[in-house]
PDB file of N, CA, C and O in Angstrom:
ATOM      1  N   MET A   1      72.102  97.189 108.690  1.00  0.00           N
ATOM      2  CA  MET A   1      73.447  96.944 108.152  1.00  0.00           C
ATOM      3  C   MET A   1      73.831  98.895 108.831  1.00  0.00           C
ATOM      4  O   MET A   1      73.271  99.977 108.656  1.00  0.00           O
ATOM      5  N   THR A   2      74.683  98.573 109.373  1.00  0.00           N
ATOM      6  CA  THR A   2      74.628 100.003 109.722  1.00  0.00           C
ATOM      7  C   THR A   2      76.618 100.052 109.675  1.00  0.00           C
ATOM      8  O   THR A   2      77.370  99.080 109.599  1.00  0.00           O
ATOM      9  N   TRP A   3      77.015 101.637 109.757  1.00  0.00           N
ATOM     10  CA  TRP A   3      78.387 102.253 108.747  1.00  0.00           C
ATOM     11  C   TRP A   3      79.761 101.153 109.193  1.00  0.00           C
ATOM     12  O   TRP A   3      80.738 100.929 108.479  1.00  0.00           O
ATOM     13  N   LYS A   4      79.468 100.520 110.704  1.00  0.00           N
ATOM     14  CA  LYS A   4      80.923 100.038 111.213  1.00  0.00           C
ATOM     15  C   LYS A   4      80.478  98.946 110.127  1.00  0.00           C
ATOM     16  O   LYS A   4      81.455  98.342 109.686  1.00  0.00           O
ATOM     17  N   GLY A   5      79.309  98.558 109.607  1.00  0.00           N
ATOM     18  CA  GLY A   5      79.671  97.454 109.238  1.00  0.00           C
ATOM     19  C   GLY A   5      79.846  96.881 108.491  1.00  0.00           C
ATOM     20  O   GLY A   5      80.020  95.664 108.441  1.00  0.00           O
ATOM     21  N   ILE A   6      79.835  98.252 107.120  1.00  0.00           N
ATOM     22  CA  ILE A   6      80.354  98.502 105.647  1.00  0.00           C
ATOM     23  C   ILE A   6      81.281  98.791 105.633  1.00  0.00           C
ATOM     24  O   ILE A   6      81.841  98.754 104.537  1.00  0.00           O
ATOM     25  N   TRP A   7      82.089  99.287 106.873  1.00  0.00           N
ATOM     26  CA  TRP A   7      83.880  99.503 107.165  1.00  0.00           C
ATOM     27  C   TRP A   7      84.436  98.122 107.275  1.00  0.00           C
ATOM     28  O   TRP A   7      85.370  97.621 106.649  1.00  0.00           O
ATOM     29  N   GLU A   8      83.550  97.529 108.344  1.00  0.00           N
ATOM     30  CA  GLU A   8      84.379  95.980 109.331  1.00  0.00           C
ATOM     31  C   GLU A   8      84.300  95.187 107.767  1.00  0.00           C
ATOM     32  O   GLU A   8      85.256  94.511 107.385  1.00  0.00           O
ATOM     33  N   GLY A   9      82.594  95.415 106.609  1.00  0.00           N
ATOM     34  CA  GLY A   9      82.716  94.831 105.871  1.00  0.00           C
ATOM     35  C   GLY A   9      84.321  94.993 104.494  1.00  0.00           C
ATOM     36  O   GLY A   9      85.125  94.070 104.371  1.00  0.00           O
ATOM     37  N   ILE A  10      84.411  96.139 103.774  1.00  0.00           N
ATOM     38  CA  ILE A  10      85.555  96.522 103.071  1.00  0.00           C
ATOM     39  C   ILE A  10      86.791  96.488 104.041  1.00  0.00           C
ATOM     40  O   ILE A  10      87.821  96.415 103.370  1.00  0.00           O
ATOM     41  N   ALA A  11      87.058  96.518 105.482  1.00  0.00           N
ATOM     42  CA  ALA A  11      88.135  95.684 105.776  1.00  0.00           C
ATOM     43  C   ALA A  11      88.559  94.461 105.620  1.00  0.00           C
ATOM     44  O   ALA A  11      89.712  94.291 105.226  1.00  0.00           O
ATOM     45  N   SER A  12      87.781  93.438 105.875  1.00  0.00           N
ATOM     46  CA  SER A  12      87.844  92.076 106.022  1.00  0.00           C
ATOM     47  C   SER A  12      87.828  92.030 104.307  1.00  0.00           C
ATOM     48  O   SER A  12      88.416  91.063 103.823  1.00  0.00           O
ATOM     49  N   LEU A  13      87.451  92.613 103.731  1.00  0.00           N
ATOM     50  CA  LEU A  13      87.362  92.130 101.985  1.00  0.00           C
ATOM     51  C   LEU A  13      89.222  92.385 101.829  1.00  0.00           C
ATOM     52  O   LEU A  13      89.897  91.603 101.159  1.00  0.00           O
ATOM     53  N   PHE A  14      89.666  93.251 102.356  1.00  0.00           N
ATOM     54  CA  PHE A  14      91.141  93.933 101.941  1.00  0.00           C
ATOM     55  C   PHE A  14      92.069  93.053 102.349  1.00  0.00           C
ATOM     56  O   PHE A  14      93.201  92.851 101.909  1.00  0.00           O
ATOM     57  N   GLU A  15      91.371  92.453 103.402  1.00  0.00           N
ATOM     58  CA  GLU A  15      92.548  90.986 104.342  1.00  0.00           C
ATOM     59  C   GLU A  15      92.760  90.158 103.957  1.00  0.00           C
ATOM     60  O   GLU A  15      93.927  89.815 103.768  1.00  0.00           O
ATOM     61  N   ASP A  16      91.522  89.274 103.587  1.00  0.00           N
ATOM     62  CA  ASP A  16      91.010  88.475 103.432  1.00  0.00           C
ATOM     63  C   ASP A  16      90.963  87.924 102.053  1.00  0.00           C
ATOM     64  O   ASP A  16      90.654  86.802 101.650  1.00  0.00           O
ATOM     65  N   VAL A  17      91.338  88.970 101.448  1.00  0.00           N
ATOM     66  CA  VAL A  17      90.850  88.391  99.967  1.00  0.00           C
ATOM     67  C   VAL A  17      92.119  88.809  99.063  1.00  0.00           C
ATOM     68  O   VAL A  17      92.933  88.019  98.585  1.00  0.00           O
ATOM     69  N   LEU A  18      92.123  90.693  98.878  1.00  0.00           N
ATOM     70  CA  LEU A  18      93.318  91.297  97.869  1.00  0.00           C
ATOM     71  C   LEU A  18      94.587  91.508  98.400  1.00  0.00           C
ATOM     72  O   LEU A  18      95.615  91.934  97.875  1.00  0.00           O
ATOM     73  N   PHE A  19      94.306  91.088  99.684  1.00  0.00           N
ATOM     74  CA  PHE A  19      96.161  90.641 100.211  1.00  0.00           C
ATOM     75  C   PHE A  19      97.192  89.805 100.007  1.00  0.00           C
ATOM     76  O   PHE A  19      98.419  89.731  99.949  1.00  0.00           O
ATOM     77  N   LEU A  20      96.068  89.136  99.913  1.00  0.00           N
ATOM     78  CA  LEU A  20      96.612  87.315  99.434  1.00  0.00           C
ATOM     79  C   LEU A  20      97.752  87.254  99.343  1.00  0.00           C
ATOM     80  O   LEU A  20      98.578  87.023 100.226  1.00  0.00           O
ATOM     81  N   PRO A  21      97.986  87.578  97.617  1.00  0.00           N
ATOM     82  CA  PRO A  21      98.560  87.405  97.272  1.00  0.00           C
ATOM     83  C   PRO A  21     100.578  87.920  97.975  1.00  0.00           C
ATOM     84  O   PRO A  21     101.688  87.423  97.784  1.00  0.00           O
ATOM     85  N   LEU A  22     100.038  89.166  98.811  1.00  0.00           N
ATOM     86  CA  LEU A  22     101.314  89.943  99.589  1.00  0.00           C
ATOM     87  C   LEU A  22     101.470  89.186 100.961  1.00  0.00           C
ATOM     88  O   LEU A  22     102.208  89.454 101.910  1.00  0.00           O
ATOM     89  N   ASP A  23     100.742  88.365 100.827  1.00  0.00           N
ATOM     90  CA  ASP A  23     101.623  87.413 102.395  1.00  0.00           C
ATOM     91  C   ASP A  23     101.827  86.049 101.753  1.00  0.00           C
ATOM     92  O   ASP A  23     102.339  85.087 102.325  1.00  0.00           O
ATOM     93  N   GLU A  24     101.317  86.073 100.358  1.00  0.00           N
ATOM     94  CA  GLU A  24     102.441  84.378  99.629  1.00  0.00           C
ATOM     95  C   GLU A  24     103.288  85.160  99.640  1.00  0.00           C
ATOM     96  O   GLU A  24     103.977  84.545 100.454  1.00  0.00           O
ATOM     97  N   LEU A  25     103.974  86.197  99.391  1.00  0.00           N
ATOM     98  CA  LEU A  25     104.912  87.231  99.103  1.00  0.00           C
ATOM     99  C   LEU A  25     105.768  87.241 100.158  1.00  0.00           C
ATOM    100  O   LEU A  25     106.981  87.243  99.947  1.00  0.00           O
ATOM    101  N   ARG A  26     105.379  87.246 101.131  1.00  0.00           N
ATOM    102  CA  ARG A  26     105.669  87.996 102.632  1.00  0.00           C
ATOM    103  C   ARG A  26     106.288  86.222 103.049  1.00  0.00           C
ATOM    104  O   ARG A  26     107.451  85.911 103.301  1.00  0.00           O
ATOM    105  N   LYS A  27     105.600  85.705 103.023  1.00  0.00           N
ATOM    106  CA  LYS A  27     106.160  84.077 103.347  1.00  0.00           C
ATOM    107  C   LYS A  27     107.392  83.540 102.896  1.00  0.00           C
ATOM    108  O   LYS A  27     108.185  82.863 103.550  1.00  0.00           O
ATOM    109  N   LEU A  28     107.484  83.945 101.590  1.00  0.00           N
ATOM    110  CA  LEU A  28     108.582  82.885 100.970  1.00  0.00           C
ATOM    111  C   LEU A  28     109.774  83.833 101.200  1.00  0.00           C
ATOM    112  O   LEU A  28     110.846  83.423 100.755  1.00  0.00           O
ATOM    113  N   GLU A  29     109.775  85.099 101.852  1.00  0.00           N
ATOM    114  CA  GLU A  29     110.436  85.735 102.714  1.00  0.00           C
ATOM    115  C   GLU A  29     112.433  85.730 101.584  1.00  0.00           C
ATOM    116  O   GLU A  29     113.491  85.107 101.494  1.00  0.00           O
ATOM    117  N   LEU A  30     111.827  86.696 101.137  1.00  0.00           N
ATOM    118  CA  LEU A  30     113.427  86.946  99.905  1.00  0.00           C
ATOM    119  C   LEU A  30     113.634  87.579 100.374  1.00  0.00           C
ATOM    120  O   LEU A  30     113.024  88.464 100.974  1.00  0.00           O
ATOM    121  N   GLU A  31     115.361  87.095 100.135  1.00  0.00           N
ATOM    122  CA  GLU A  31     116.711  87.653 100.836  1.00  0.00           C
ATOM    123  C   GLU A  31     117.389  88.843 100.306  1.00  0.00           C
ATOM    124  O   GLU A  31     118.161  89.485 101.019  1.00  0.00           O
ATOM    125  N   THR A  32     117.101  89.219  98.904  1.00  0.00           N
ATOM    126  CA  THR A  32     117.511  90.163  98.287  1.00  0.00           C
ATOM    127  C   THR A  32     116.396  91.058  98.494  1.00  0.00           C
ATOM    128  O   THR A  32     115.296  90.843  99.004  1.00  0.00           O
ATOM    129  N   TRP A  33     117.106  92.539  97.791  1.00  0.00           N
ATOM    130  CA  TRP A  33     115.984  93.879  98.037  1.00  0.00           C
ATOM    131  C   TRP A  33     115.620  93.777  96.415  1.00  0.00           C
ATOM    132  O   TRP A  33     114.569  94.363  96.157  1.00  0.00           O
ATOM    133  N   TRP A  34     116.124  93.294  95.521  1.00  0.00           N
ATOM    134  CA  TRP A  34     115.418  93.496  93.909  1.00  0.00           C
ATOM    135  C   TRP A  34     114.210  91.883  94.646  1.00  0.00           C
ATOM    136  O   TRP A  34     113.268  91.938  95.436  1.00  0.00           O
ATOM    137  N   GLY A  35     114.657  91.007  94.131  1.00  0.00           N
ATOM    138  CA  GLY A  35     113.522  90.257  94.664  1.00  0.00           C
ATOM    139  C   GLY A  35     112.431  90.480  96.027  1.00  0.00           C
ATOM    140  O   GLY A  35     111.314  90.015  95.802  1.00  0.00           O
ATOM    141  N   ALA A  36     112.506  90.761  96.624  1.00  0.00           N
ATOM    142  CA  ALA A  36     111.358  91.766  97.647  1.00  0.00           C
ATOM    143  C   ALA A  36     110.606  92.442  97.702  1.00  0.00           C
ATOM    144  O   ALA A  36     109.721  92.500  98.555  1.00  0.00           O
ATOM    145  N   ASN A  37     110.858  93.442  96.374  1.00  0.00           N
ATOM    146  CA  ASN A  37     110.411  94.739  96.204  1.00  0.00           C
ATOM    147  C   ASN A  37     110.011  94.795  94.678  1.00  0.00           C
ATOM    148  O   ASN A  37     109.808  95.910  94.199  1.00  0.00           O
ATOM    149  N   ALA A  38     109.878  93.645  93.854  1.00  0.00           N
ATOM    150  CA  ALA A  38     109.657  93.870  93.184  1.00  0.00           C
ATOM    151  C   ALA A  38     108.220  93.533  92.325  1.00  0.00           C
ATOM    152  O   ALA A  38     108.133  93.553  91.097  1.00  0.00           O
ATOM    153  N   PHE A  39     106.891  93.152  93.471  1.00  0.00           N
ATOM    154  CA  PHE A  39     106.125  94.077  93.541  1.00  0.00           C
ATOM    155  C   PHE A  39     106.471  95.183  92.897  1.00  0.00           C
ATOM    156  O   PHE A  39     106.726  95.535  91.745  1.00  0.00           O
ATOM    157  N   SER A  40     106.406  95.648  93.997  1.00  0.00           N
ATOM    158  CA  SER A  40     106.922  97.756  93.963  1.00  0.00           C
ATOM    159  C   SER A  40     106.863  98.285  92.771  1.00  0.00           C
ATOM    160  O   SER A  40     106.213  99.206  92.275  1.00  0.00           O
ATOM    161  N   TRP A  41     108.065  97.162  92.195  1.00  0.00           N
ATOM    162  CA  TRP A  41     108.459  97.643  90.427  1.00  0.00           C
ATOM    163  C   TRP A  41     108.165  97.269  89.391  1.00  0.00           C
ATOM    164  O   TRP A  41     108.663  97.194  88.268  1.00  0.00           O
ATOM    165  N   VAL A  42     106.738  96.884  90.178  1.00  0.00           N
ATOM    166  CA  VAL A  42     105.950  96.368  88.444  1.00  0.00           C
ATOM    167  C   VAL A  42     105.186  97.541  88.428  1.00  0.00           C
ATOM    168  O   VAL A  42     104.814  98.057  87.374  1.00  0.00           O
ATOM    169  N   PHE A  43     104.805  98.216  90.089  1.00  0.00           N
ATOM    170  CA  PHE A  43     103.725  98.729  89.660  1.00  0.00           C
ATOM    171  C   PHE A  43     104.121 100.115  89.641  1.00  0.00           C
ATOM    172  O   PHE A  43     103.503 100.947  88.977  1.00  0.00           O
ATOM    173  N   LEU A  44     105.222 100.420  90.410  1.00  0.00           N
ATOM    174  CA  LEU A  44     106.150 101.672  89.863  1.00  0.00           C
ATOM    175  C   LEU A  44     106.489 102.126  87.759  1.00  0.00           C
ATOM    176  O   LEU A  44     106.598 103.192  87.153  1.00  0.00           O
ATOM    177  N   LEU A  45     106.551 100.261  87.215  1.00  0.00           N
ATOM    178  CA  LEU A  45     106.914 100.319  86.089  1.00  0.00           C
ATOM    179  C   LEU A  45     104.985 100.700  85.338  1.00  0.00           C
ATOM    180  O   LEU A  45     104.850 101.783  84.768  1.00  0.00           O
ATOM    181  N   ILE A  46     104.202 100.109  85.398  1.00  0.00           N
ATOM    182  CA  ILE A  46     103.312  99.905  84.878  1.00  0.00           C
ATOM    183  C   ILE A  46     103.256 101.533  85.478  1.00  0.00           C
ATOM    184  O   ILE A  46     103.894 102.213  84.675  1.00  0.00           O
ATOM    185  N   GLY A  47     102.979 101.982  86.059  1.00  0.00           N
ATOM    186  CA  GLY A  47     102.943 103.755  86.630  1.00  0.00           C
ATOM    187  C   GLY A  47     102.805 104.691  85.515  1.00  0.00           C
ATOM    188  O   GLY A  47     101.837 105.236  84.985  1.00  0.00           O
ATOM    189  N   ALA A  48     104.568 104.721  85.242  1.00  0.00           N
ATOM    190  CA  ALA A  48     105.479 105.116  84.191  1.00  0.00           C
ATOM    191  C   ALA A  48     104.783 105.178  82.784  1.00  0.00           C
ATOM    192  O   ALA A  48     104.567 106.114  82.014  1.00  0.00           O
ATOM    193  N   ALA A  49     104.548 104.007  82.741  1.00  0.00           N
ATOM    194  CA  ALA A  49     104.272 103.821  80.813  1.00  0.00           C
ATOM    195  C   ALA A  49     102.585 104.558  81.029  1.00  0.00           C
ATOM    196  O   ALA A  49     102.251 105.151  80.003  1.00  0.00           O
ATOM    197  N   ALA A  50     101.706 104.603  81.953  1.00  0.00           N
ATOM    198  CA  ALA A  50     100.144 104.824  81.630  1.00  0.00           C
ATOM    199  C   ALA A  50     100.437 106.607  82.105  1.00  0.00           C
ATOM    200  O   ALA A  50      99.585 107.441  81.800  1.00  0.00           O
ATOM    201  N   PHE A  51     102.012 107.117  83.037  1.00  0.00           N
ATOM    202  CA  PHE A  51     101.655 108.566  83.199  1.00  0.00           C
ATOM    203  C   PHE A  51     102.605 109.076  80.907  1.00  0.00           C
ATOM    204  O   PHE A  51     102.124 109.813  80.046  1.00  0.00           O
ATOM    205  N   THR A  52     104.101 108.124  80.860  1.00  0.00           N
ATOM    206  CA  THR A  52     103.984 109.035  79.697  1.00  0.00           C
ATOM    207  C   THR A  52     102.820 108.062  78.715  1.00  0.00           C
ATOM    208  O   THR A  52     103.210 107.764  77.586  1.00  0.00           O
ATOM    209  N   TYR A  53     101.865 107.734  79.009  1.00  0.00           N
ATOM    210  CA  TYR A  53     100.913 107.334  77.298  1.00  0.00           C
ATOM    211  C   TYR A  53      99.799 108.206  77.518  1.00  0.00           C
ATOM    212  O   TYR A  53      99.011 108.244  76.573  1.00  0.00           O
ATOM    213  N   TRP A  54      99.467 109.048  78.691  1.00  0.00           N
ATOM    214  CA  TRP A  54      98.751 110.783  78.636  1.00  0.00           C
ATOM    215  C   TRP A  54      99.624 111.447  78.576  1.00  0.00           C
ATOM    216  O   TRP A  54      98.941 112.439  78.321  1.00  0.00           O
ATOM    217  N   MET A  55     100.261 111.692  78.580  1.00  0.00           N
ATOM    218  CA  MET A  55     101.255 113.116  78.558  1.00  0.00           C
ATOM    219  C   MET A  55     101.192 112.855  77.129  1.00  0.00           C
ATOM    220  O   MET A  55     100.345 113.622  76.673  1.00  0.00           O
ATOM    221  N   LEU A  56     101.824 111.935  75.955  1.00  0.00           N
ATOM    222  CA  LEU A  56     101.415 112.121  74.878  1.00  0.00           C
ATOM    223  C   LEU A  56     100.150 112.466  73.932  1.00  0.00           C
ATOM    224  O   LEU A  56      99.936 113.174  72.948  1.00  0.00           O
ATOM    225  N   LYS A  57      99.514 111.685  74.666  1.00  0.00           N
ATOM    226  CA  LYS A  57      97.977 111.968  74.570  1.00  0.00           C
ATOM    227  C   LYS A  57      97.393 113.422  75.203  1.00  0.00           C
ATOM    228  O   LYS A  57      96.201 113.479  74.902  1.00  0.00           O
ATOM    229  N   LEU A  58      97.870 114.834  76.109  1.00  0.00           N
ATOM    230  CA  LEU A  58      97.797 115.091  75.756  1.00  0.00           C
ATOM    231  C   LEU A  58      98.166 116.592  75.011  1.00  0.00           C
ATOM    232  O   LEU A  58      97.448 117.549  74.719  1.00  0.00           O
ATOM    233  N   ASN A  59      99.821 116.299  74.823  1.00  0.00           N
ATOM    234  CA  ASN A  59     100.725 116.974  73.837  1.00  0.00           C
ATOM    235  C   ASN A  59      99.983 116.834  72.154  1.00  0.00           C
ATOM    236  O   ASN A  59     100.204 117.725  71.334  1.00  0.00           O
ATOM    237  N   SER A  60      99.043 115.534  71.771  1.00  0.00           N
ATOM    238  CA  SER A  60      98.528 115.435  70.575  1.00  0.00           C
ATOM    239  C   SER A  60      97.532 116.275  70.594  1.00  0.00           C
ATOM    240  O   SER A  60      97.329 116.908  69.558  1.00  0.00           O
ATOM    241  N   PHE A  61      96.947 116.427  71.372  1.00  0.00           N
ATOM    242  CA  PHE A  61      95.525 117.674  71.751  1.00  0.00           C
ATOM    243  C   PHE A  61      95.719 119.099  71.881  1.00  0.00           C
ATOM    244  O   PHE A  61      94.780 119.861  71.651  1.00  0.00           O
ATOM    245  N   ASN A  62      96.978 119.571  72.267  1.00  0.00           N
ATOM    246  CA  ASN A  62      97.712 120.680  72.204  1.00  0.00           C
ATOM    247  C   ASN A  62      97.654 121.288  71.358  1.00  0.00           C
ATOM    248  O   ASN A  62      97.216 122.411  71.111  1.00  0.00           O
ATOM    249  N   GLU A  63      98.443 120.012  70.481  1.00  0.00           N
ATOM    250  CA  GLU A  63      98.665 120.049  69.123  1.00  0.00           C
ATOM    251  C   GLU A  63      97.506 120.346  68.242  1.00  0.00           C
ATOM    252  O   GLU A  63      97.571 121.029  67.220  1.00  0.00           O
ATOM    253  N   SER A  64      96.562 119.843  68.666  1.00  0.00           N
ATOM    254  CA  SER A  64      95.845 119.599  67.845  1.00  0.00           C
ATOM    255  C   SER A  64      95.365 121.101  67.333  1.00  0.00           C
ATOM    256  O   SER A  64      94.850 121.852  68.162  1.00  0.00           O
ATOM    257  N   THR A  65      95.518 121.483  66.123  1.00  0.00           N
ATOM    258  CA  THR A  65      93.920 122.794  65.890  1.00  0.00           C
ATOM    259  C   THR A  65      92.461 122.887  65.495  1.00  0.00           C
ATOM    260  O   THR A  65      91.894 123.772  64.854  1.00  0.00           O
ATOM    261  N   GLU A  66      92.031 121.884  65.970  1.00  0.00           N
ATOM    262  CA  GLU A  66      90.605 121.523  65.987  1.00  0.00           C
ATOM    263  C   GLU A  66      89.793 122.294  66.852  1.00  0.00           C
ATOM    264  O   GLU A  66      90.229 122.071  67.981  1.00  0.00           O
ATOM    265  N   SER A  67      88.554 123.323  66.941  1.00  0.00           N
ATOM    266  CA  SER A  67      87.902 123.852  67.776  1.00  0.00           C
ATOM    267  C   SER A  67      87.421 123.359  68.804  1.00  0.00           C
ATOM    268  O   SER A  67      86.316 123.085  68.334  1.00  0.00           O
ATOM    269  N   THR A  68      87.372 123.045  69.783  1.00  0.00           N
ATOM    270  CA  THR A  68      87.200 122.589  70.694  1.00  0.00           C
ATOM    271  C   THR A  68      85.929 123.024  71.745  1.00  0.00           C
ATOM    272  O   THR A  68      85.462 122.401  72.700  1.00  0.00           O
ATOM    273  N   TYR A  69      85.603 124.204  71.236  1.00  0.00           N
ATOM    274  CA  TYR A  69      84.776 124.866  71.892  1.00  0.00           C
ATOM    275  C   TYR A  69      83.420 124.736  71.283  1.00  0.00           C
ATOM    276  O   TYR A  69      83.339 124.274  70.145  1.00  0.00           O
ATOM    277  N   THR A  70      82.061 125.198  72.104  1.00  0.00           N
ATOM    278  CA  THR A  70      81.255 124.740  71.866  1.00  0.00           C
ATOM    279  C   THR A  70      80.203 126.907  72.153  1.00  0.00           C
ATOM    280  O   THR A  70      79.018 127.235  72.202  1.00  0.00           O
ATOM    281  N   TYR A  71      81.007 127.396  72.212  1.00  0.00           N
ATOM    282  CA  TYR A  71      80.045 128.265  71.532  1.00  0.00           C
ATOM    283  C   TYR A  71      80.892 128.715  70.236  1.00  0.00           C
ATOM    284  O   TYR A  71      81.963 128.318  69.776  1.00  0.00           O
ATOM    285  N   ASP A  72      79.612 130.096  69.680  1.00  0.00           N
ATOM    286  CA  ASP A  72      80.156 130.496  68.350  1.00  0.00           C
ATOM    287  C   ASP A  72      81.440 131.011  68.498  1.00  0.00           C
ATOM    288  O   ASP A  72      81.593 131.272  69.691  1.00  0.00           O
ATOM    289  N   GLU A  73      82.386 131.268  67.885  1.00  0.00           N
ATOM    290  CA  GLU A  73      83.040 131.938  67.744  1.00  0.00           C
ATOM    291  C   GLU A  73      83.316 133.269  66.691  1.00  0.00           C
ATOM    292  O   GLU A  73      83.747 134.359  67.064  1.00  0.00           O
ATOM    293  N   SER A  74      82.897 132.839  65.046  1.00  0.00           N
ATOM    294  CA  SER A  74      81.778 134.297  64.971  1.00  0.00           C
ATOM    295  C   SER A  74      81.728 135.938  64.814  1.00  0.00           C
ATOM    296  O   SER A  74      81.768 136.847  63.985  1.00  0.00           O
ATOM    297  N   ILE A  75      81.554 135.501  66.926  1.00  0.00           N
ATOM    298  CA  ILE A  75      80.683 137.212  67.118  1.00  0.00           C
ATOM    299  C   ILE A  75      81.978 137.913  66.944  1.00  0.00           C
ATOM    300  O   ILE A  75      82.025 139.143  66.979  1.00  0.00           O
TER     301      ILE A  75
END
């Protein structure tokens, strides 16, 4: 197996398997902007929710008074 074969296998996976839902959406020929971009909006909402969760977690760790250092602080 060569590197070229590995990259062609990855390309085949994406083109033949992972992009099938997008190909079906393209075949529907949606006429409205909102309908055509619904897939992108779903990913945008998921990303916004994950970012909000991440920021809330960072804030809770920042406000925590518990020491997270591994060295001895008594020196």
